[in-house]
C-alpha positions in Angstrom: 152.9 73.9 53.6 154.7 71.5 51.4 154.7 68.8 54.1 150.9 69.0 54.4 150.4 68.7 50.7 152.8 65.7 50.6 150.8 64.0 53.4 147.7 64.3 51.2 149.2 63.3 47.9 152.4 61.7 46.7 154.1 64.7 44.9 157.4 64.7 43.1 160.0 67.3 44.1 159.2 69.1 40.8 155.5 69.3 41.6 156.1 70.6 45.1 158.7 73.1 43.8 155.9 74.9 41.8 154.8 76.3 45.2 158.1 78.3 45.5 157.0 81.0 43.1 153.4 81.0 44.1 153.5 81.4 47.9 153.7 84.7 49.6 154.1 85.5 53.3 152.3 87.7 55.7 152.3 88.3 59.4 149.2 89.5 61.3 149.2 91.2 64.6 146.9 89.9 67.4 143.4 91.2 66.6 144.2 92.2 63.0 141.7 91.2 60.3 142.8 89.1 57.4 139.4 89.4 55.7 136.2 91.4 56.3 132.7 90.4 55.2 132.6 93.1 52.5 135.6 91.7 50.6 135.9 88.8 48.2 138.3 86.1 49.4 141.0 85.6 46.9 143.5 83.7 49.1 143.8 80.5 50.9 146.2 80.8 53.8 148.3 78.2 55.6 149.1 79.0 59.3 152.8 78.6 59.9 152.3 80.0 63.5 149.3 81.4 65.4 145.6 81.1 65.5 142.8 82.5 63.2 139.1 82.6 63.9 136.3 83.1 61.5 133.2 85.0 62.7 130.2 86.9 61.5 127.7 89.4 63.1 124.2 88.1 63.7 121.0 90.1 63.4 121.6 91.5 66.9 125.1 92.6 66.1 126.7 89.9 68.2 129.9 88.2 67.0 129.3 84.5 66.3 132.5 82.5 65.9 132.1 79.7 63.4 135.6 78.4 63.0 139.1 78.3 64.4 142.3 77.3 62.6 145.7 76.6 64.2 149.3 76.0 63.1 149.6 73.7 60.1 146.0 74.2 59.0 144.4 76.1 56.1 141.9 78.9 56.4 139.8 80.9 53.9 136.3 82.1 53.4 135.8 79.0 51.2 132.3 80.0 49.9 133.6 83.4 48.9 136.7 81.9 47.4 134.7 79.5 45.2 131.9 81.9 44.2 134.0 85.0 44.0 131.3 86.9 45.9 131.7 89.0 49.0 132.5 87.0 52.2 129.8 86.5 54.8 132.4 86.3 57.6 135.5 88.0 59.0 138.8 86.3 59.6 140.8 87.6 62.6 144.2 86.7 64.2 143.8 85.7 67.8 147.6 85.8 68.3 150.5 87.1 66.2 150.1 84.9 63.2 152.5 84.0 60.4 150.9 82.9 57.1 151.9 81.4 53.8 149.4 82.5 51.2 148.3 81.0 47.9 146.1 83.2 45.8 143.4 82.2 43.3 145.7 82.6 40.3 148.4 80.5 42.0 145.9 77.8 42.8 144.7 77.8 39.1 148.3 77.4 38.0 148.7 74.4 40.3 145.5 72.8 39.0 146.6 73.3 35.4 150.0 71.7 36.1 148.6 68.2 36.6 146.2 65.8 38.1 148.0 65.5 41.5 147.2 69.1 42.3 143.6 68.6 41.1 143.2 65.5 43.3 144.6 67.4 46.3 142.1 70.2 45.7 139.3 67.7 45.6 140.5 66.0 48.8 140.8 69.3 50.7 137.4 70.4 49.5 135.9 67.1 50.6 137.5 67.4 54.1 136.1 71.0 54.4 132.6 69.7 53.5 132.8 66.9 56.0 133.9 69.2 58.8 131.1 71.7 58.0 128.6 68.9 58.0 129.8 67.6 61.4 129.5 71.1 62.8 126.0 71.6 61.5 124.9 68.2 62.8 126.4 68.9 66.2 124.2 72.0 66.5 121.1 70.0 65.6 121.7 66.9 67.7 123.8 68.0 70.7 123.3 70.4 73.6 125.9 73.1 74.3 127.2 71.0 77.2 127.6 68.0 74.8 129.4 70.1 72.3 131.8 71.3 75.0 132.4 67.7 76.1 133.3 66.7 72.5 135.7 69.6 72.4 137.1 68.6 75.7 137.7 65.0 74.6 138.9 65.7 71.1 140.3 69.2 70.8 142.1 70.2 74.0 143.9 73.0 72.1 140.6 74.8 71.7 140.0 74.6 75.5 143.5 75.7 76.3 144.1 78.5 73.7 140.8 80.1 72.8 139.5 83.0 74.9 136.3 82.1 76.8 134.0 84.6 74.9 135.0 83.1 71.5 134.8 79.6 72.7 131.3 80.3 74.1 130.2 81.8 70.8 131.6 78.9 68.9 129.6 76.5 71.1 126.4 78.5 70.8 126.2 79.4 74.5 126.8 82.4 76.6 130.1 82.9 78.5 128.2 82.5 81.8 126.6 79.2 80.7 130.0 78.0 79.4 131.5 78.6 82.9 128.8 76.4 84.4 129.3 73.7 81.8 133.1 73.7 82.4 132.6 73.3 86.1 130.3 70.4 85.6 132.6 68.7 83.1 135.6 69.1 85.3 133.8 67.7 88.3 133.4 64.3 86.6 
């Protein structure tokens, strides 16, 4: 986690050492939930090893995957974390997953310790907003096949590591339609 923060902002050893007393560790088994939609998200997690997915249930009761996070990435229900209201999504481990965890109180301590941590929080929030905006625009402008092609070109780890039903849900298509899309993309 420290190396990721250091890549975002130039921290002194003293500033980074603040994390030592604030970070906790947890391991999730494959399929285990980190967060359910009836809980308030009070933690931001950093994935040391494994894969997490965020999903919600639609009006029909179908699981809709809205996000994946891999090693060296952060994950949280950010809206819940910010508003301190119940999450609208669930977060589940797709593989055995090792996490480093920073809770709300720890994050506040970092922010209070200086402007470097505040700046890092702002930068990470901006990145999260940009990613969310790009995802929203892709659903408004691109077909399911075009969204798959973008993943195929830019995010091979999604194609290689995510089970088909979750990948289909993430792309907004049925697993059957995704199979047809994959065949047509691979035939080019």
